[in-house]
Phi, psi and omega in degrees: 000068182304322177301321175297314184293326181289319179293320177296318179297316182297314180299317182295318179294317180292321175300313177294323179296310188297312185298321188267343185272133171043056186305324185284346190279160174276142180233169179275156173303325174303314175301314175296328177290318175300321174298309180301328178290319174301319178297319179295322180295317176299317181287329170307326173303318180280316184261355181068215182282011179270018185222123176228142177227136175237154175236137175229129176228144178264349180210110185294340174304332181296339178300336177262003171297146186257147178203163175299147185291152172067049179257320188276319186300318180298325179288319178296320181296323180296317182299311185295313191283324185252348183253349181293136178280157178270350191270001177089004183280157181286133175270133177247133178241125185246117180251126179238145183218130179209173176258143179205116178060034183073018179242159175256126185241126177246130179233128179236114188241130178243162175250031183284200187295321186071179187198163179275124181272127183254344177206164185257355181275158178246065185264109189292340177290332171284322182218103186299344184273357186244028182295313183299312179288326176299318177301317176302307183299315183294317179299321181293309184293325176294327181283321190231351178108172188288342179285352178249166180138200189245140173232137181244138178226119183216153177216139181302141177065008186234345179101179185229143177235124172251116176248124181244128181258122180235154167290151177272109180236143180237168179306320182288327183287321172307315181291346177268340177296140176293153175274000000 
């Protein structure tokens, strides 16, 4: 299947370029979705058709909303790496985006294994398995304050939902913010 190899190789190259270039910059939600799609293309090489991603948006203007780079892909990776079932069933990841009270809400929900939540903090020093999601939460809170960040809801055998609250920012809004 040379076509699959070519698609995966292109996705991998694009994924690496996105990951290492201008890490401190704000990107559009559309850029983050493209990067997540490249990640899923790479993972489909590993999992085949056992991985499916859907997107639901109430307002397509949110595709141009700005956010710190590398926010969505680590959440998707967490779902794939920790939620994939061993029984060969298809894992579905559903990404939903909406506006609420002047905020942008991103929700990534999977129908994977799920887990028992024993605490609500995302401290990577306590749990080395949660470094990626803790990093996302810390970066969002450092940039925007404690009212923003990540909440995780999970139940064994029912899947996991990561809900990320961000300020709704656009390119013109960012240029007005003090440095």
